C-alpha positions in Angstrom: 95.9 97.4 102.3 97.1 99.1 105.4 99.0 97.3 108.2 101.3 94.3 108.1 101.4 90.7 109.2 103.9 88.0 110.0 103.4 84.2 109.9 105.0 81.5 112.0 104.8 78.0 113.2 105.5 76.4 116.6 107.2 73.0 117.0 107.3 72.2 113.3 109.4 69.2 112.3 108.9 68.8 108.6 111.0 71.0 106.4 108.7 70.7 103.4 105.8 72.0 105.5 107.9 75.0 106.6 109.0 75.7 103.0 105.4 75.6 101.7 104.1 77.7 104.5 106.8 80.4 104.1 106.5 80.4 100.3 102.8 81.1 100.7 103.5 83.8 103.3 105.9 85.4 100.8 103.3 85.3 98.0 100.7 86.9 100.3 103.0 89.7 101.3 104.1 88.8 104.8 106.4 91.3 106.4 108.2 88.5 108.4 108.2 84.8 109.1 109.2 82.9 112.2 109.5 79.6 113.9 109.1 78.8 117.6 110.8 75.6 119.0 111.3 74.2 115.5 113.1 70.9 114.9 113.8 70.7 111.2 116.8 71.2 108.9 116.5 74.8 107.6 118.5 73.9 104.5 115.8 71.3 103.6 113.0 73.9 103.6 114.4 75.4 100.5 113.3 72.3 98.5 109.6 73.5 98.7 110.2 77.2 99.2 111.2 78.0 95.6 110.7 81.7 96.2 113.6 81.8 98.7 111.5 83.5 101.4 114.3 84.0 103.9 116.3 85.8 101.2 113.5 88.4 100.7 111.5 88.5 104.0 113.0 88.7 107.5 113.1 85.3 109.2 113.3 84.8 113.0 113.9 81.5 114.8 112.9 81.5 118.5 114.0 78.6 120.7 110.8 78.7 122.8 107.5 80.5 123.4 109.0 82.7 126.1 111.6 84.1 123.7 109.1 85.2 121.0 109.5 88.9 120.4 107.1 90.8 118.2 106.9 94.5 117.0 105.1 96.9 119.3 101.3 96.8 118.8 101.6 93.6 116.9 98.8 91.2 118.0 99.6 87.5 118.2 96.8 85.4 116.6 96.9 81.6 117.2 95.4 79.3 114.6 94.0 76.2 116.4 91.2 73.7 116.0 89.7 74.5 119.4 86.1 74.6 120.4 86.4 78.0 122.1 88.3 79.7 119.2 86.7 82.4 117.0 85.6 80.9 113.6 87.8 82.5 110.9 84.9 83.7 108.7 83.7 85.9 111.6 87.1 87.1 112.7 88.1 90.8 112.3 91.8 90.7 111.5 94.0 93.2 113.4 95.9 95.7 111.2 99.2 94.6 112.8 99.2 90.8 113.4 101.4 87.8 113.7 99.7 84.5 113.0 101.1 81.3 114.5 100.1 77.7 113.7 100.8 74.6 115.7 102.9 71.6 114.7 101.9 68.8 112.3 100.8 66.4 115.0 99.5 68.6 117.8 98.3 72.0 118.8 99.9 75.2 120.1 101.6 74.9 123.4 99.7 76.3 126.4 102.6 78.9 126.9 102.2 80.2 123.3 98.3 80.1 123.5 98.5 82.2 126.6 100.4 84.9 124.7 97.8 85.1 121.9 95.5 88.0 121.8 93.1 85.9 119.8 92.8 82.2 118.8 90.9 81.5 115.5 89.8 78.2 113.9 89.2 77.3 110.3 85.7 75.6 110.4 86.7 72.1 109.2 85.8 68.7 110.4 89.4 67.8 111.2 92.8 69.5 111.0 94.5 70.6 107.8 98.1 70.5 106.7 99.9 73.4 108.3 100.8 74.9 104.9 97.2 74.8 103.7 95.9 76.2 107.0 98.3 79.1 106.8 97.3 79.9 103.2 93.6 79.9 104.2 94.2 82.4 107.1 96.3 84.7 104.8 93.7 84.6 102.1 91.0 85.4 104.6 93.0 88.4 105.8 93.5 89.5 102.2 89.8 89.4 101.2 88.6 90.9 104.5 91.0 93.8 104.7 91.7 94.4 101.0 89.7 96.8 98.8 88.1 94.5 96.2 85.0 94.8 94.1 81.9 93.4 95.6 81.0 89.9 94.6 78.1 89.6 92.2 74.7 88.6 93.6 74.5 85.6 91.2 77.0 83.5 89.2 78.2 85.1 86.0 77.0 88.6 86.9 79.5 91.5 86.8 81.1 92.4 90.1 79.8 95.4 92.0 81.9 98.6 92.5 84.7 98.6 95.0 83.9 100.1 98.3 84.5 103.8 98.6 87.5 104.9 100.5 86.5 106.5 103.9 88.8 109.3 105.0 89.4 109.7 108.7 89.7 112.9 110.6 92.9 114.9 109.9 95.6 114.3 112.4 97.6 117.2 113.8 101.2 116.5 114.6 103.3 118.6 116.8 106.6 119.6 115.3 109.6 118.3 117.2 111.4 121.1 119.0 114.9 119.7 118.4 114.4 120.1 114.6 113.3 123.7 114.7 115.9 126.4 114.1 116.4 128.7 117.1 115.0 132.2 116.5 117.6 134.8 115.5 118.9 136.9 118.4 118.0 140.1 116.7 114.3 139.1 116.3 114.1 139.2 112.5 112.0 136.7 110.7 114.0 134.2 108.6 111.0 132.5 107.1 111.3 129.3 109.1 
């Protein structure tokens, strides 16, 4: 699967939720994890993060929404139970994305929501645990961007073939001048 993603949470206060969320992010192949305005004991998160995510995946702790920094071209995607949010089953995930969830007892702050390129919702009757919600979003990303065999038309039938790879047009890259050897002064060809 091409691209990368990161996963974070704003205003989280329960270390076990952070540990579960980050462990799932590690399992799904997150490139980084982060918190925004978190209020939990980081050492306590290890009790539920048995994979030691911060030991294997970059962790960033931002004190507030204004200090959140993401890689260039990385789209911030908020996960929120909001009426005007895009329903997750119809969402086309960006190749480079950072998903951010709200705290246990509330939603994303208006400041962070304003920074989101998209806001998606899991179509449930009420809010889910932050760890479960994060896992659902990551699973949806995996199945929608991954190359898997097609699901069978009926239960018990064999799966269909995987989708064929589509090659794009070739890209021509200009060589960087500073890495080229200067031509010899006598005009002979050196094979470079």
